[in-house]
py3Dmol code that shows the C-alpha trace and the ligand (Angstrom):
import py3Dmol

protein = """\
ATOM      1  CA  MET A   1     210.497 121.543 113.586  1.00  0.00           C
ATOM      2  CA  THR A   2     208.184 119.030 115.393  1.00  0.00           C
ATOM      3  CA  GLU A   3     206.279 120.906 118.005  1.00  0.00           C
ATOM      4  CA  PRO A   4     207.192 119.889 121.536  1.00  0.00           C
ATOM      5  CA  VAL A   5     204.084 118.069 123.272  1.00  0.00           C
ATOM      6  CA  LEU A   6     203.661 119.051 127.239  1.00  0.00           C
ATOM      7  CA  HIS A   7     202.041 116.456 129.028  1.00  0.00           C
ATOM      8  CA  HIS A   8     200.805 118.237 132.102  1.00  0.00           C
ATOM      9  CA  TYR A   9     197.537 119.209 134.294  1.00  0.00           C
ATOM     10  CA  PRO A  10     196.574 122.855 135.307  1.00  0.00           C
ATOM     11  CA  ILE A  11     197.306 122.613 139.298  1.00  0.00           C
ATOM     12  CA  SER A  12     200.978 121.297 139.008  1.00  0.00           C
ATOM     13  CA  PRO A  13     203.324 124.026 139.986  1.00  0.00           C
ATOM     14  CA  PHE A  14     206.308 122.382 138.064  1.00  0.00           C
ATOM     15  CA  ALA A  15     203.961 122.418 134.846  1.00  0.00           C
ATOM     16  CA  GLU A  16     203.346 126.159 135.317  1.00  0.00           C
ATOM     17  CA  LYS A  17     207.226 126.505 135.308  1.00  0.00           C
ATOM     18  CA  ALA A  18     207.338 124.578 131.963  1.00  0.00           C
ATOM     19  CA  ARG A  19     204.305 126.471 130.602  1.00  0.00           C
ATOM     20  CA  LEU A  20     205.884 129.776 131.498  1.00  0.00           C
ATOM     21  CA  MET A  21     209.266 128.592 130.037  1.00  0.00           C
ATOM     22  CA  LEU A  22     207.400 127.739 126.742  1.00  0.00           C
ATOM     23  CA  GLY A  23     205.617 131.250 126.678  1.00  0.00           C
ATOM     24  CA  PHE A  24     209.107 133.033 127.494  1.00  0.00           C
ATOM     25  CA  LYS A  25     210.576 131.073 124.303  1.00  0.00           C
ATOM     26  CA  ARG A  26     207.583 132.124 122.400  1.00  0.00           C
ATOM     27  CA  LEU A  27     207.118 128.312 121.184  1.00  0.00           C
ATOM     28  CA  ALA A  28     204.139 127.016 119.769  1.00  0.00           C
ATOM     29  CA  TRP A  29     203.376 123.622 121.526  1.00  0.00           C
ATOM     30  CA  LYS A  30     201.076 120.894 121.865  1.00  0.00           C
ATOM     31  CA  SER A  31     199.106 120.161 125.143  1.00  0.00           C
ATOM     32  CA  VAL A  32     198.042 116.792 126.503  1.00  0.00           C
ATOM     33  CA  GLN A  33     196.129 116.851 129.775  1.00  0.00           C
ATOM     34  CA  ILE A  34     197.146 113.920 132.039  1.00  0.00           C
ATOM     35  CA  PRO A  35     195.568 112.581 135.087  1.00  0.00           C
ATOM     36  CA  LEU A  36     196.690 114.100 138.694  1.00  0.00           C
ATOM     37  CA  ILE A  37     196.924 110.613 140.187  1.00  0.00           C
ATOM     38  CA  MET A  38     197.921 107.069 139.444  1.00  0.00           C
ATOM     39  CA  PRO A  39     197.239 105.179 137.437  1.00  0.00           C
ATOM     40  CA  LYS A  40     198.595 107.122 134.317  1.00  0.00           C
ATOM     41  CA  PRO A  41     198.669 104.481 131.596  1.00  0.00           C
ATOM     42  CA  ASP A  42     199.344 106.876 128.745  1.00  0.00           C
ATOM     43  CA  VAL A  43     202.112 108.425 130.558  1.00  0.00           C
ATOM     44  CA  VAL A  44     203.845 105.373 131.517  1.00  0.00           C
ATOM     45  CA  ALA A  45     203.535 104.177 127.808  1.00  0.00           C
ATOM     46  CA  LEU A  46     205.830 107.110 126.808  1.00  0.00           C
ATOM     47  CA  THR A  47     208.042 106.942 129.920  1.00  0.00           C
ATOM     48  CA  GLY A  48     208.426 103.513 131.047  1.00  0.00           C
ATOM     49  CA  GLY A  49     207.397 104.188 134.691  1.00  0.00           C
ATOM     50  CA  TYR A  50     208.330 107.858 135.364  1.00  0.00           C
ATOM     51  CA  ARG A  51     205.051 109.476 136.543  1.00  0.00           C
ATOM     52  CA  ARG A  52     206.083 113.021 137.709  1.00  0.00           C
ATOM     53  CA  THR A  53     204.693 115.849 136.105  1.00  0.00           C
ATOM     54  CA  PRO A  54     205.284 117.650 133.471  1.00  0.00           C
ATOM     55  CA  ILE A  55     207.008 115.526 130.722  1.00  0.00           C
ATOM     56  CA  LEU A  56     207.943 116.983 127.521  1.00  0.00           C
ATOM     57  CA  GLN A  57     207.823 114.934 124.300  1.00  0.00           C
ATOM     58  CA  VAL A  58     209.714 115.729 121.147  1.00  0.00           C
ATOM     59  CA  GLY A  59     208.674 112.967 118.415  1.00  0.00           C
ATOM     60  CA  ALA A  60     209.937 109.619 120.055  1.00  0.00           C
ATOM     61  CA  ASP A  61     212.178 111.459 122.721  1.00  0.00           C
ATOM     62  CA  ILE A  62     210.706 111.946 126.266  1.00  0.00           C
ATOM     63  CA  TYR A  63     212.213 114.244 128.541  1.00  0.00           C
ATOM     64  CA  CYS A  64     211.678 113.860 132.167  1.00  0.00           C
ATOM     65  CA  ASP A  65     211.987 116.898 134.853  1.00  0.00           C
ATOM     66  CA  THR A  66     211.900 120.542 134.242  1.00  0.00           C
ATOM     67  CA  ALA A  67     215.357 121.060 134.596  1.00  0.00           C
ATOM     68  CA  LEU A  68     216.174 118.978 131.437  1.00  0.00           C
ATOM     69  CA  ILE A  69     213.094 120.505 129.622  1.00  0.00           C
ATOM     70  CA  ALA A  70     214.749 124.088 130.140  1.00  0.00           C
ATOM     71  CA  ARG A  71     217.755 122.616 128.273  1.00  0.00           C
ATOM     72  CA  VAL A  72     215.664 121.303 125.441  1.00  0.00           C
ATOM     73  CA  LEU A  73     213.825 124.327 124.959  1.00  0.00           C
ATOM     74  CA  GLU A  74     217.049 126.400 125.111  1.00  0.00           C
ATOM     75  CA  GLU A  75     218.150 124.274 122.235  1.00  0.00           C
ATOM     76  CA  LEU A  76     214.903 124.658 120.278  1.00  0.00           C
ATOM     77  CA  ALA A  77     214.720 128.231 120.728  1.00  0.00           C
ATOM     78  CA  PRO A  78     218.095 129.672 121.817  1.00  0.00           C
ATOM     79  CA  SER A  79     216.906 133.260 121.989  1.00  0.00           C
ATOM     80  CA  PRO A  80     215.841 134.762 124.532  1.00  0.00           C
ATOM     81  CA  SER A  81     218.106 132.798 126.683  1.00  0.00           C
ATOM     82  CA  PHE A  82     217.588 131.039 130.046  1.00  0.00           C
ATOM     83  CA  PHE A  83     221.306 131.806 130.691  1.00  0.00           C
ATOM     84  CA  PRO A  84     221.926 135.473 129.817  1.00  0.00           C
ATOM     85  CA  GLN A  85     224.726 135.668 132.582  1.00  0.00           C
ATOM     86  CA  GLY A  86     225.909 132.159 131.955  1.00  0.00           C
ATOM     87  CA  ASP A  87     224.881 128.782 133.322  1.00  0.00           C
ATOM     88  CA  THR A  88     226.573 129.280 136.620  1.00  0.00           C
ATOM     89  CA  TYR A  89     226.664 127.710 140.035  1.00  0.00           C
ATOM     90  CA  ALA A  90     224.621 130.476 141.487  1.00  0.00           C
ATOM     91  CA  VAL A  91     221.787 130.139 138.854  1.00  0.00           C
ATOM     92  CA  GLN A  92     221.571 126.338 139.424  1.00  0.00           C
ATOM     93  CA  ALA A  93     221.807 126.889 143.083  1.00  0.00           C
ATOM     94  CA  ALA A  94     219.071 129.276 143.180  1.00  0.00           C
ATOM     95  CA  ALA A  95     216.894 127.291 140.959  1.00  0.00           C
ATOM     96  CA  GLN A  96     217.645 123.893 142.920  1.00  0.00           C
ATOM     97  CA  PHE A  97     216.713 125.732 146.154  1.00  0.00           C
ATOM     98  CA  ALA A  98     213.541 126.990 144.900  1.00  0.00           C
ATOM     99  CA  ASP A  99     212.579 123.574 143.237  1.00  0.00           C
ATOM    100  CA  THR A 100     213.190 121.919 146.407  1.00  0.00           C
ATOM    101  CA  THR A 101     213.414 123.829 149.801  1.00  0.00           C
ATOM    102  CA  LEU A 102     211.075 126.792 148.871  1.00  0.00           C
ATOM    103  CA  PHE A 103     208.663 124.475 146.975  1.00  0.00           C
ATOM    104  CA  TRP A 104     208.427 122.246 150.137  1.00  0.00           C
ATOM    105  CA  ASN A 105     207.515 125.420 152.356  1.00  0.00           C
ATOM    106  CA  THR A 106     205.079 126.758 149.904  1.00  0.00           C
ATOM    107  CA  VAL A 107     203.025 123.675 148.942  1.00  0.00           C
ATOM    108  CA  PRO A 108     201.875 122.637 152.317  1.00  0.00           C
ATOM    109  CA  VAL A 109     200.679 126.171 152.934  1.00  0.00           C
ATOM    110  CA  GLY A 110     199.151 126.639 149.451  1.00  0.00           C
ATOM    111  CA  PHE A 111     197.527 123.191 149.274  1.00  0.00           C
ATOM    112  CA  GLN A 112     195.201 123.084 152.485  1.00  0.00           C
ATOM    113  CA  PRO A 113     191.781 121.690 152.307  1.00  0.00           C
ATOM    114  CA  GLY A 114     189.154 124.310 151.486  1.00  0.00           C
ATOM    115  CA  ILE A 115     191.653 127.164 150.886  1.00  0.00           C
ATOM    116  CA  GLY A 116     194.311 128.255 148.359  1.00  0.00           C
ATOM    117  CA  MET A 117     194.867 126.024 145.482  1.00  0.00           C
ATOM    118  CA  MET A 118     192.531 123.377 146.550  1.00  0.00           C
ATOM    119  CA  LYS A 119     189.691 125.959 146.558  1.00  0.00           C
ATOM    120  CA  ILE A 120     190.340 126.764 142.922  1.00  0.00           C
ATOM    121  CA  PHE A 121     191.126 123.644 141.442  1.00  0.00           C
ATOM    122  CA  PHE A 122     189.301 120.941 143.729  1.00  0.00           C
ATOM    123  CA  LYS A 123     186.023 123.201 143.868  1.00  0.00           C
ATOM    124  CA  ASP A 124     183.811 120.555 142.872  1.00  0.00           C
ATOM    125  CA  ALA A 125     185.947 117.257 143.885  1.00  0.00           C
ATOM    126  CA  ALA A 126     184.116 114.459 145.604  1.00  0.00           C
ATOM    127  CA  PRO A 127     185.276 113.431 149.044  1.00  0.00           C
ATOM    128  CA  GLU A 128     186.585 109.962 147.755  1.00  0.00           C
ATOM    129  CA  TYR A 129     188.757 111.716 145.046  1.00  0.00           C
ATOM    130  CA  LEU A 130     190.231 113.948 147.680  1.00  0.00           C
ATOM    131  CA  THR A 131     191.021 110.975 149.907  1.00  0.00           C
ATOM    132  CA  ALA A 132     192.669 109.168 146.696  1.00  0.00           C
ATOM    133  CA  PHE A 133     194.593 112.474 146.071  1.00  0.00           C
ATOM    134  CA  GLY A 134     195.981 112.469 149.707  1.00  0.00           C
ATOM    135  CA  LYS A 135     196.986 108.780 149.571  1.00  0.00           C
ATOM    136  CA  ASP A 136     198.547 109.241 145.942  1.00  0.00           C
ATOM    137  CA  ARG A 137     200.708 112.002 147.266  1.00  0.00           C
ATOM    138  CA  SER A 138     201.814 110.019 150.413  1.00  0.00           C
ATOM    139  CA  ALA A 139     202.851 107.213 148.227  1.00  0.00           C
ATOM    140  CA  TRP A 140     204.565 109.490 145.704  1.00  0.00           C
ATOM    141  CA  ARG A 141     206.474 111.669 148.327  1.00  0.00           C
ATOM    142  CA  GLY A 142     209.346 109.427 148.683  1.00  0.00           C
ATOM    143  CA  SER A 143     212.157 110.916 151.020  1.00  0.00           C
ATOM    144  CA  SER A 144     210.559 114.733 150.624  1.00  0.00           C
ATOM    145  CA  ARG A 145     208.925 115.619 153.791  1.00  0.00           C
ATOM    146  CA  ARG A 146     205.672 117.666 154.083  1.00  0.00           C
ATOM    147  CA  GLY A 147     206.098 119.771 156.933  1.00  0.00           C
ATOM    148  CA  PRO A 148     203.205 121.135 159.010  1.00  0.00           C
ATOM    149  CA  ALA A 149     201.583 124.452 157.800  1.00  0.00           C
ATOM    150  CA  ASN A 150     202.855 126.625 160.952  1.00  0.00           C
ATOM    151  CA  GLU A 151     206.527 125.364 160.560  1.00  0.00           C
ATOM    152  CA  CYS A 152     206.314 125.967 156.709  1.00  0.00           C
ATOM    153  CA  LYS A 153     204.677 129.560 157.620  1.00  0.00           C
ATOM    154  CA  ALA A 154     207.468 130.304 159.865  1.00  0.00           C
ATOM    155  CA  ASN A 155     210.028 129.387 157.378  1.00  0.00           C
ATOM    156  CA  LEU A 156     208.305 131.487 154.801  1.00  0.00           C
ATOM    157  CA  VAL A 157     208.772 134.554 156.794  1.00  0.00           C
ATOM    158  CA  GLY A 158     212.448 134.336 156.422  1.00  0.00           C
ATOM    159  CA  LEU A 159     212.538 133.115 153.041  1.00  0.00           C
ATOM    160  CA  LEU A 160     210.260 135.773 151.757  1.00  0.00           C
ATOM    161  CA  ALA A 161     212.181 138.662 153.125  1.00  0.00           C
ATOM    162  CA  ARG A 162     215.473 137.301 151.590  1.00  0.00           C
ATOM    163  CA  ILE A 163     213.715 136.847 148.262  1.00  0.00           C
ATOM    164  CA  GLU A 164     212.407 140.457 148.669  1.00  0.00           C
ATOM    165  CA  ALA A 165     215.888 141.572 149.299  1.00  0.00           C
ATOM    166  CA  GLN A 166     217.240 139.595 146.413  1.00  0.00           C
ATOM    167  CA  LEU A 167     214.885 141.157 143.938  1.00  0.00           C
ATOM    168  CA  ALA A 168     216.542 144.528 143.942  1.00  0.00           C
ATOM    169  CA  ALA A 169     216.532 144.351 140.045  1.00  0.00           C
ATOM    170  CA  GLN A 170     213.674 143.232 138.063  1.00  0.00           C
ATOM    171  CA  PHE A 171     214.702 139.546 138.322  1.00  0.00           C
ATOM    172  CA  LEU A 172     216.987 137.393 140.734  1.00  0.00           C
ATOM    173  CA  PHE A 173     220.249 138.078 138.871  1.00  0.00           C
ATOM    174  CA  GLY A 174     219.461 141.358 137.210  1.00  0.00           C
ATOM    175  CA  ALA A 175     217.506 142.978 134.482  1.00  0.00           C
ATOM    176  CA  ALA A 176     216.928 139.734 132.228  1.00  0.00           C
ATOM    177  CA  PRO A 177     215.142 136.657 133.571  1.00  0.00           C
ATOM    178  CA  CYS A 178     217.286 133.465 133.860  1.00  0.00           C
ATOM    179  CA  TYR A 179     216.357 129.926 134.385  1.00  0.00           C
ATOM    180  CA  ALA A 180     216.265 130.460 138.256  1.00  0.00           C
ATOM    181  CA  ASP A 181     213.517 132.948 137.945  1.00  0.00           C
ATOM    182  CA  PHE A 182     211.344 130.081 136.667  1.00  0.00           C
ATOM    183  CA  SER A 183     211.904 128.020 139.476  1.00  0.00           C
ATOM    184  CA  LEU A 184     211.370 130.852 141.847  1.00  0.00           C
ATOM    185  CA  TYR A 185     207.978 131.846 139.913  1.00  0.00           C
ATOM    186  CA  HIS A 186     206.755 128.313 140.222  1.00  0.00           C
ATOM    187  CA  ALA A 187     207.710 127.646 143.794  1.00  0.00           C
ATOM    188  CA  LEU A 188     205.920 130.804 144.788  1.00  0.00           C
ATOM    189  CA  TRP A 189     202.910 130.087 142.368  1.00  0.00           C
ATOM    190  CA  PRO A 190     200.795 128.084 145.330  1.00  0.00           C
ATOM    191  CA  LEU A 191     200.940 130.908 147.269  1.00  0.00           C
ATOM    192  CA  TRP A 192     200.353 133.782 144.812  1.00  0.00           C
ATOM    193  CA  ARG A 193     197.735 132.067 142.523  1.00  0.00           C
ATOM    194  CA  PRO A 194     194.889 131.945 144.791  1.00  0.00           C
ATOM    195  CA  GLU A 195     193.635 135.276 146.329  1.00  0.00           C
ATOM    196  CA  ASP A 196     193.263 134.120 149.917  1.00  0.00           C
ATOM    197  CA  THR A 197     196.922 133.116 150.267  1.00  0.00           C
ATOM    198  CA  ARG A 198     198.277 135.884 148.075  1.00  0.00           C
ATOM    199  CA  ALA A 199     197.688 138.075 151.205  1.00  0.00           C
ATOM    200  CA  MET A 200     200.813 136.541 152.693  1.00  0.00           C
ATOM    201  CA  LEU A 201     202.863 138.146 150.061  1.00  0.00           C
ATOM    202  CA  ALA A 202     201.429 141.608 150.376  1.00  0.00           C
ATOM    203  CA  PRO A 203     204.533 142.864 152.752  1.00  0.00           C
ATOM    204  CA  TYR A 204     206.790 142.002 149.649  1.00  0.00           C
ATOM    205  CA  PRO A 205     206.052 144.369 147.002  1.00  0.00           C
ATOM    206  CA  ARG A 206     209.132 143.442 144.836  1.00  0.00           C
ATOM    207  CA  THR A 207     208.048 139.928 144.867  1.00  0.00           C
ATOM    208  CA  LEU A 208     204.456 140.626 144.020  1.00  0.00           C
ATOM    209  CA  LYS A 209     205.874 142.749 140.939  1.00  0.00           C
ATOM    210  CA  PHE A 210     208.027 139.973 140.130  1.00  0.00           C
ATOM    211  CA  MET A 211     205.330 137.492 139.848  1.00  0.00           C
ATOM    212  CA  GLU A 212     203.372 139.876 137.663  1.00  0.00           C
ATOM    213  CA  ARG A 213     206.534 140.232 135.511  1.00  0.00           C
ATOM    214  CA  MET A 214     207.071 136.627 134.946  1.00  0.00           C
ATOM    215  CA  THR A 215     203.133 135.923 134.427  1.00  0.00           C
ATOM    216  CA  ALA A 216     203.044 138.496 131.722  1.00  0.00           C
ATOM    217  CA  PHE A 217     205.535 135.827 129.593  1.00  0.00           C
ATOM    218  CA  GLY A 218     202.335 133.966 128.991  1.00  0.00           C
ATOM    219  CA  HIS A 219     202.255 130.307 128.261  1.00  0.00           C
ATOM    220  CA  GLY A 220     203.049 130.515 124.378  1.00  0.00           C
ATOM    221  CA  LYS A 221     200.611 129.232 121.694  1.00  0.00           C
ATOM    222  CA  SER A 222     199.215 125.698 122.551  1.00  0.00           C
ATOM    223  CA  THR A 223     196.969 123.231 120.845  1.00  0.00           C
ATOM    224  CA  GLU A 224     195.122 120.404 122.816  1.00  0.00           C
ATOM    225  CA  ILE A 225     195.651 116.828 121.446  1.00  0.00           C
ATOM    226  CA  SER A 226     194.837 113.507 123.095  1.00  0.00           C
ATOM    227  CA  SER A 227     197.270 111.468 124.845  1.00  0.00           C
ATOM    228  CA  ALA A 228     196.481 108.620 122.156  1.00  0.00           C
ATOM    229  CA  ASP A 229     197.450 111.034 119.645  1.00  0.00           C
ATOM    230  CA  ALA A 230     200.676 111.682 121.332  1.00  0.00           C
ATOM    231  CA  ILE A 231     201.520 107.978 121.579  1.00  0.00           C
ATOM    232  CA  GLN A 232     200.737 107.661 118.036  1.00  0.00           C
ATOM    233  CA  LEU A 233     203.363 110.559 117.202  1.00  0.00           C
ATOM    234  CA  ALA A 234     205.894 108.748 119.229  1.00  0.00           C
ATOM    235  CA  LYS A 235     205.194 105.505 117.381  1.00  0.00           C
ATOM    236  CA  SER A 236     205.508 107.149 113.898  1.00  0.00           C
ATOM    237  CA  SER A 237     208.742 109.019 115.070  1.00  0.00           C
ATOM    238  CA  LYS A 238     212.287 108.140 115.054  1.00  0.00           C
ATOM    239  CA  PRO A 239     214.256 108.841 118.078  1.00  0.00           C
ATOM    240  CA  GLU A 240     217.206 111.543 117.895  1.00  0.00           C
ATOM    241  CA  THR A 241     220.729 110.245 117.602  1.00  0.00           C
ATOM    242  CA  VAL A 242     222.571 110.640 120.883  1.00  0.00           C
ATOM    243  CA  LYS A 243     225.615 112.875 120.722  1.00  0.00           C
ATOM    244  CA  ASN A 244     228.886 111.981 122.274  1.00  0.00           C
ATOM    245  CA  PRO A 245     227.713 108.953 124.234  1.00  0.00           C
ATOM    246  CA  VAL A 246     229.511 108.251 127.400  1.00  0.00           C
ATOM    247  CA  ALA A 247     229.204 105.959 130.566  1.00  0.00           C
ATOM    248  CA  LEU A 248     230.258 108.464 133.316  1.00  0.00           C
ATOM    249  CA  GLU A 249     230.379 106.827 136.621  1.00  0.00           C
ATOM    250  CA  THR A 250     227.769 104.146 136.029  1.00  0.00           C
ATOM    251  CA  ASN A 251     229.184 101.526 138.534  1.00  0.00           C
ATOM    252  CA  GLY A 252     230.064  99.356 135.834  1.00  0.00           C
ATOM    253  CA  ILE A 253     227.079  99.644 133.464  1.00  0.00           C
ATOM    254  CA  THR A 254     228.130  99.791 130.113  1.00  0.00           C
ATOM    255  CA  LEU A 255     226.318 101.561 127.060  1.00  0.00           C
ATOM    256  CA  GLY A 256     224.113  98.829 125.668  1.00  0.00           C
ATOM    257  CA  ALA A 257     223.341  97.224 128.664  1.00  0.00           C
ATOM    258  CA  GLN A 258     220.182  97.405 130.706  1.00  0.00           C
ATOM    259  CA  ALA A 259     219.909  99.993 133.235  1.00  0.00           C
ATOM    260  CA  SER A 260     217.388 101.257 135.761  1.00  0.00           C
ATOM    261  CA  VAL A 261     216.808 104.956 136.274  1.00  0.00           C
ATOM    262  CA  MET A 262     214.680 106.969 138.889  1.00  0.00           C
ATOM    263  CA  PRO A 263     214.487 110.053 140.938  1.00  0.00           C
ATOM    264  CA  VAL A 264     216.344 110.371 144.291  1.00  0.00           C
ATOM    265  CA  ASP A 265     213.638 112.413 146.043  1.00  0.00           C
ATOM    266  CA  THR A 266     209.934 111.876 144.866  1.00  0.00           C
ATOM    267  CA  GLY A 267     208.161 109.573 142.593  1.00  0.00           C
ATOM    268  CA  LEU A 268     210.426 106.723 142.997  1.00  0.00           C
ATOM    269  CA  ASP A 269     209.516 104.490 140.017  1.00  0.00           C
ATOM    270  CA  PRO A 270     212.240 103.012 137.974  1.00  0.00           C
ATOM    271  CA  VAL A 271     212.307 103.152 134.196  1.00  0.00           C
ATOM    272  CA  ILE A 272     214.363 100.155 132.911  1.00  0.00           C
ATOM    273  CA  GLY A 273     216.011 100.240 129.508  1.00  0.00           C
ATOM    274  CA  GLU A 274     219.098 100.027 127.296  1.00  0.00           C
ATOM    275  CA  LEU A 275     221.676 102.626 128.177  1.00  0.00           C
ATOM    276  CA  LEU A 276     222.578 105.040 125.642  1.00  0.00           C
ATOM    277  CA  THR A 277     224.505 107.798 127.461  1.00  0.00           C
ATOM    278  CA  ALA A 278     225.066 108.761 131.119  1.00  0.00           C
ATOM    279  CA  SER A 279     227.061 111.971 130.961  1.00  0.00           C
ATOM    280  CA  ALA A 280     227.537 114.533 133.390  1.00  0.00           C
ATOM    281  CA  ASP A 281     224.312 116.407 132.371  1.00  0.00           C
ATOM    282  CA  GLU A 282     222.018 113.662 130.781  1.00  0.00           C
ATOM    283  CA  ILE A 283     220.891 109.958 131.160  1.00  0.00           C
ATOM    284  CA  VAL A 284     219.231 108.451 128.083  1.00  0.00           C
ATOM    285  CA  ILE A 285     217.606 104.991 128.115  1.00  0.00           C
ATOM    286  CA  ARG A 286     216.166 103.227 124.999  1.00  0.00           C
ATOM    287  CA  ARG A 287     213.026 101.208 125.578  1.00  0.00           C
ATOM    288  CA  THR A 288     210.393  99.535 123.313  1.00  0.00           C
ATOM    289  CA  ASP A 289     206.844 100.071 124.244  1.00  0.00           C
ATOM    290  CA  PRO A 290     203.632  97.961 122.889  1.00  0.00           C
ATOM    291  CA  ARG A 291     201.811 101.084 122.075  1.00  0.00           C
ATOM    292  CA  ALA A 292     204.598 103.913 121.715  1.00  0.00           C
ATOM    293  CA  GLY A 293     207.180 101.823 119.917  1.00  0.00           C
ATOM    294  CA  THR A 294     210.859 102.602 120.381  1.00  0.00           C
ATOM    295  CA  VAL A 295     211.451 105.598 122.483  1.00  0.00           C
ATOM    296  CA  GLN A 296     214.286 107.554 124.284  1.00  0.00           C
ATOM    297  CA  VAL A 297     213.668 108.564 127.951  1.00  0.00           C
ATOM    298  CA  HIS A 298     215.871 111.414 128.927  1.00  0.00           C
ATOM    299  CA  PHE A 299     216.590 112.396 132.556  1.00  0.00           C
ATOM    300  CA  PRO A 300     218.907 115.094 133.978  1.00  0.00           C
ATOM    301  CA  ARG A 301     221.836 113.579 135.596  1.00  0.00           C
ATOM    302  CA  PHE A 302     221.445 115.512 138.937  1.00  0.00           C
ATOM    303  CA  GLY A 303     218.443 114.428 140.838  1.00  0.00           C
ATOM    304  CA  TYR A 304     218.498 110.889 139.413  1.00  0.00           C
ATOM    305  CA  GLN A 305     220.123 107.624 140.357  1.00  0.00           C
ATOM    306  CA  ILE A 306     221.320 104.764 137.857  1.00  0.00           C
ATOM    307  CA  ASN A 307     221.316 101.070 139.055  1.00  0.00           C
ATOM    308  CA  LYS A 308     221.647  97.586 137.547  1.00  0.00           C
ATOM    309  CA  PRO A 309     218.093  96.361 137.065  1.00  0.00           C
ATOM    310  CA  ALA A 310     216.953  94.076 140.063  1.00  0.00           C
TER     311      ALA A 310
END
"""
ligand_1 = """\
20
GSH
N 212.164 117.671 139.678
C 210.871 117.439 138.879
C 209.789 117.605 140.028
C 208.336 117.572 139.371
C 207.345 117.157 140.259
O 207.523 117.131 141.692
N 205.963 117.335 140.001
C 204.839 117.052 140.903
C 203.752 118.145 140.342
S 204.051 119.849 140.631
C 204.321 115.828 140.664
O 205.209 114.909 139.862
N 203.407 115.383 141.224
C 202.818 113.912 141.337
C 202.104 113.630 139.794
O 202.075 114.594 138.944
O 202.071 112.462 139.491
C 210.834 118.615 137.854
O 211.449 119.568 137.780
O 209.978 118.396 136.847
"""
view = py3Dmol.view(width=600, height=400)
view.addModel(protein, "pdb")
view.setStyle({"model": 0}, {"cartoon": {"style": "trace"}})
view.addModel(ligand_1, "xyz")
view.setStyle({"model": 1}, {"stick": {}})
view.zoomTo()
view.show()
């Protein structure tokens, strides 16, 4: 099996979700450290424009978004499953809520100047870098709102009490973890990881135990490689054959025609290429890059829009 390659950086909560999913699946993987802010030329060589973190590469196939990465890992290593009670509406709803609503309440609290995540990961950052980081994220944020810390803290009082009540068993839906637990884990990570903000979780002992239980899955076995090596791997690999291609609700874009795909919420950078499939679960486009060669870029259907290139 070609080892999957995760392109990520340490401070990213969504990357932490992916690292923990790899650990849960006990997979060996390659790790490429990518820049936190634009420009990201080596990421874009693979994706064609998508800049969000993380991405997963399997040879010449590039998978965007942790929702799709979970499905790829489930195929690579079916056991233990991310869906022990089935891939149900409740599981997807809990995951989606954590990835969006919960995430956008923990991030503004966990990432504040001089405390929490910033204290750990940006300890030695120059003021110019912090300014550049702020500007980069304002441009990236798209339609997602970063609320003020007081509003988010108030929301968290209600949210955390409900999470605590939901965790009657070891995990959200029972004794075995499912995909939604990884979303809950990473969305709470910006509060839990730094000691100073972890104090906010003290009134919620089940939630604290849950975070410990999840962390115990670890990150699997990874080996660092350079982004140049990852690009070379794409170039020397043949993309997978797309199974059962279909053009579902593409507004007239036919298979083989040029399509533009981008997220609906953050990082609104279009990726343009030949449409290979647009099913209920996945969109795949093929593109050729001078350095990476012919690659297939995969997106989940939910949370992405498909348009005719302008
Ligand atoms: N829905 C996406 C969201 C990914 C996301 O928002 N990642 C953040 C980092 S935690 C990001 O892309 N930040 C900007 C960047 O890395 O360029 C997923 O599940 O992968």
